[in-house]
N, C-alpha and C positions, 0 to 999 in steps of 0.2 A: 687684699686677696680674699675672696670668699671661699670657704671650704664646707663641704658636706661632712658631717660627723655622725656616726651611728652609735647610739648608746643602747645597751641591752641590759635590762634589769632581770636578774636571774632568781628572783624569789618564787614563792608559790602561794596561791591564795588560800590554801588549807595546809596547815602544818602541825596538826596534833598527831604525833607519831603513834600514840596509843589507840587512836581511833581509825587508822587506816585498815582496810580489809584487803589482804593480799591473796584471798581465795578466788578472786575473779568475779565475785558477786557485786552487784550494784544495788544498794538499798537507799531509799530516800532518807535523808537526815534533816529534820526540820531546823535544827540549830545551824547546821552548815548552810542550808538554803537561805536562812534569814541573814547570815553574814554575807553570803555571796550577793544577794539582792541589795543589801546595804552598800556593799563595796561597788557594785555596778552603778548605783544611784550616785555615789560620791564621785567616781572618776568619769562617768559618762554624762552626768547631769548638767543642767544649764545653771550652775551656781555662779555668782559673781566671784571674783578672785578672793576677796576678803572672806567670804563665807566658805569657799572651797578650802582655803588654808586653815581656817578655824576647824573645819571638819576633819582635815588630815591630822591636825595637831591633837584632836580628840577622837582618834580612830577607835579607841577602846569603847566608845559609846555606841558603835555599830552593834546591833543585836548579836550576841554570841561571839563577840570578837575574841575574847580570851579562851573560849572553847576551841575556836579554829586556830588561834595563835597563842598558845601558852607563853611563848617567847616571841618577840617581835622581829627578830633578825631576818626571817624569811619574808616578811612583808615590807620591810624598809626599802628594798630596791624600787618598789612601786612609788614610794614617796619621792625618791630621787628622780625617777623618770617623769613623774607628774610635775616636778619642780623645773624641768627643762622646757616646759611648754606652758603657754598662757591659755591654751584651748583644752576643752574636754577631749577625752580619748575615744577610741572606737573599740568596742568589745569584739575580739577576733576569735575567742575560744570560750566555750561554755559546755563542758562535758565531764565525764567521770574518769578519774585516775585512781587506781588502787581503792576503788569502792567509794570515793568521795568526789563530790562536785568541785570543780576547779574552774577558774576563769582566767583569761589573759587579755591584755589590752595593748593598743597601739596608738602612739601619738605620731602624727605626720607633720 
């Protein structure tokens, strides 16, 4: 019997609590932008499986990774979702939340 199963990863692509801006302003943050662009390239790029998994294992090498994720628990759901698919994902969200750029992805 074939079943359709939905997995939802509930992390966040920016999680440096001390750097959020809850005043409603949106300012460019070059370190955050560098990480978001690196993350997009990793999960949406046309890497072969071995290269993709090596890059996920070395996620801290993405520019400004530890600035955006001082602790990794809010990024790890992305690893789980990526592990459930052999294909690159689709970026479905790229906007600002609490003054910081954030991205979200979908695997079909």
